[in-house]
C-alpha positions in Angstrom: 59.8 11.8 0.2 56.7 13.8 -0.8 57.4 17.3 -2.2 54.9 20.1 -1.5 54.8 23.7 -2.4 54.0 24.6 1.3 56.5 27.1 2.7 58.4 25.9 5.8 57.3 28.8 7.9 54.4 31.2 8.2 55.0 34.8 9.3 52.0 36.4 11.1 51.9 40.3 11.3 48.3 40.5 12.5 47.7 40.6 16.3 44.1 39.4 15.6 45.3 36.4 13.7 48.0 35.8 16.3 45.4 35.7 19.0 43.2 33.4 16.9 46.0 30.9 16.2 47.6 30.9 19.6 44.8 31.5 22.1 41.9 30.0 20.3 43.6 27.1 18.5 46.6 26.4 20.8 49.1 26.7 18.0 52.5 27.6 19.3 54.7 30.0 17.5 58.5 29.5 17.2 59.6 33.1 17.9 58.4 36.7 18.0 60.5 39.5 16.5 60.5 42.9 14.8 60.9 43.2 11.1 64.2 45.1 10.8 62.9 47.2 7.9 59.4 48.1 9.0 59.8 47.6 12.8 56.5 45.7 12.8 56.1 42.8 15.3 55.6 39.4 13.8 55.2 35.8 15.0 56.8 32.9 13.2 55.0 29.5 13.0 56.1 26.2 11.5 53.8 25.3 8.6 51.7 22.3 9.5 48.4 20.9 8.4 46.9 22.1 11.7 48.1 25.7 11.0 46.8 25.6 7.5 43.4 24.4 8.7 43.3 27.2 11.2 44.2 29.8 8.6 41.5 28.5 6.3 39.0 28.7 9.2 40.2 32.3 10.0 39.9 33.3 6.4 36.3 32.1 6.2 35.4 33.8 9.4 36.9 37.1 8.1 34.9 36.8 4.9 31.7 36.3 6.8 32.3 39.1 9.3 33.3 41.9 6.9 32.2 40.5 3.6 34.4 39.1 0.9 33.8 42.1 -1.4 34.3 44.7 1.3 37.1 47.3 0.6 38.4 46.4 4.1 38.9 42.7 3.2 42.7 42.3 3.2 43.4 38.7 4.2 44.0 36.5 1.2 42.5 37.2 -2.2 39.0 38.1 -3.2 38.0 35.0 -5.2 
């Protein structure tokens, strides 16, 4: 059995990212719920190589659209 550091689930709190993953990439979410503390809606996805590839693609698109060094860049880290 191969051990990885990949978490079992990915929780998406961004409606834009949700639309990108689900509508543009056809990745199905497991469930949709409200965070009991913040009352923010989130979508739960099973971590898969396809999901990770889509997240990398989204991150690169966000960097290009608003600029990696922009104060509005909030997805991921500014590396």
